[in-house]
C-alpha positions in Angstrom: 8.6 -3.3 26.9 7.5 -3.2 23.4 3.9 -2.1 22.6 2.9 -3.7 19.5 -0.3 -3.1 18.0 -2.7 -4.4 14.9 -2.9 -1.6 12.3 -6.2 -2.3 10.4 -6.6 -0.6 6.9 -9.0 -0.8 4.3 -8.7 0.0 0.4 -11.4 0.1 -1.6 -10.6 -0.1 -5.1 -12.7 1.2 -7.8 -12.9 3.7 -10.6 -13.2 7.9 -9.9 -12.8 10.5 -12.8 -9.5 12.5 -12.5 -8.5 15.8 -14.1 -5.2 15.5 -15.3 -3.2 17.7 -18.4 -7.0 19.3 -19.1 -8.4 16.1 -19.9 -10.8 13.6 -17.0 -10.6 10.5 -17.7 -11.7 7.3 -15.6 -8.9 5.9 -13.4 -8.8 3.0 -11.0 -8.1 4.6 -7.5 -7.9 3.3 -3.9 -10.3 5.4 -1.5 -10.9 7.3 -4.8 -7.4 8.7 -4.1 -4.5 9.2 -6.5 -1.6 7.9 -5.3 -3.6 5.5 -2.4 -3.7 6.7 1.0 -0.1 6.7 3.3 -0.5 3.8 5.8 1.7 4.2 9.0 2.9 1.7 11.5 5.6 0.9 14.1 8.4 -1.7 13.8 7.0 -4.8 15.3 3.1 -4.0 14.7 1.1 -6.3 12.4 -0.8 -4.7 9.6 -3.9 -6.1 8.3 -5.3 -4.4 5.1 -8.9 -5.9 3.9 -8.7 -4.9 -0.4 -12.2 -4.8 -1.9 -12.2 -5.2 -5.3 -14.9 -2.8 -7.0 -13.4 -3.0 -10.7 -13.6 -5.0 -13.6 -9.9 -6.1 -13.2 -8.3 -8.8 -11.1 -5.9 -7.1 -8.8 -3.0 -8.0 -6.2 -1.5 -5.6 -3.9 2.6 -5.5 -3.2 4.0 -4.6 -0.2 7.2 -3.5 -2.2 10.8 -3.6 0.3 8.7 -5.4 3.1 10.4 -8.2 4.5 7.7 -11.0 4.6 8.9 -13.1 7.1 6.6 -16.2 7.4 4.2 -14.4 5.6 5.0 -15.2 1.9 1.5 -15.4 1.0 1.1 -11.7 1.6 3.3 -10.5 -0.7 1.1 -9.5 -3.6 2.5 -10.8 -7.1 -0.4 -12.8 -8.7 0.1 -16.0 -9.7 3.1 -16.5 -7.6 2.0 -15.8 -4.1 -1.3 -15.9 -4.6 -4.2 -15.4 -6.8 -5.3 -12.2 -7.6 -8.7 -10.9 -5.8 -11.4 -11.1 -8.4 -14.1 -8.5 -9.3 -16.3 -8.4 -6.0 -14.2 -10.4 -4.1 -11.9 -9.4 -1.0 -8.4 -10.7 0.7 -7.1 -9.5 3.9 -3.4 -8.8 3.7 -1.8 -10.2 7.1 2.1 -9.1 7.5 4.4 -8.1 10.4 6.9 -5.3 10.6 9.9 -7.2 11.4 13.5 -5.3 11.8 12.4 -2.1 9.3 12.0 1.6 9.3 11.9 3.8 6.8 9.3 5.0 3.9 8.5 2.3 1.5 5.6 1.6 -0.8 3.1 -0.3 -2.3 1.3 -0.7 -5.7 -0.6 -3.3 -7.4 1.0 -6.2 -9.1 -1.0 -7.1 -11.9 -1.3 -5.0 -15.6 -1.1 -2.0 -15.6 -3.1 -1.1 -12.7 0.4 -0.1 -10.7 0.4 3.3 -12.9 -2.3 4.6 -10.3 -3.0 1.9 -7.5 0.4 2.6 -5.4 0.8 4.6 -2.2 3.4 5.0 0.9 3.8 2.6 4.0 6.1 4.5 6.7 7.0 2.7 9.3 8.4 4.3 12.4 10.9 2.9 14.8 9.3 1.3 18.2 8.0 3.1 20.8 11.1 4.9 23.1 13.3 4.0 20.3 15.3 7.3 18.8 15.9 7.8 15.4 19.5 7.8 14.0 19.4 11.4 13.5 18.4 14.7 14.6 14.2 15.2 14.6 13.5 17.4 11.5 11.6 20.7 11.7 8.9 18.8 9.1 8.1 15.7 7.2 6.1 15.1 4.0 5.8 12.0 1.9 6.5 11.9 -1.4 5.0 9.6 -4.5 7.0 9.4 -7.7 4.5 8.1 -10.6 3.3 8.0 -13.7 -0.3 9.0 -15.4 -0.7 7.7 -18.7 -2.3 9.5 -21.4 -4.4 8.5 -24.7 
């Protein structure tokens, strides 16, 4: 018996002062995190992410590698599958994880915002379905990115 869940997340996109390379600058973050939060869900789960835009830039979120089966509007490329989320507005992404497991990533899909607005999405197998390898002793999510300095 498959037990799918609705996984609810909220992304508050906002500026935060961040120190890197001996300098402090405001950067656009999600929930004041850089990189942004890691989402966890299982195959078959429905993921709902409310994105609240609290910066002065339009933005959209792309779920990199997620198969958007019958939910193309949730794919995130601005001006292609959706209008961008305007400053002061919000949007709820709604998609189901079908036939996928593993670690993928999400990122802003407009302008330069992808440099700081990104994070991981971990898709676990359905309950009762084993991994095709021995269980590891430890797990860690690694996100590679760049930090632009000027």
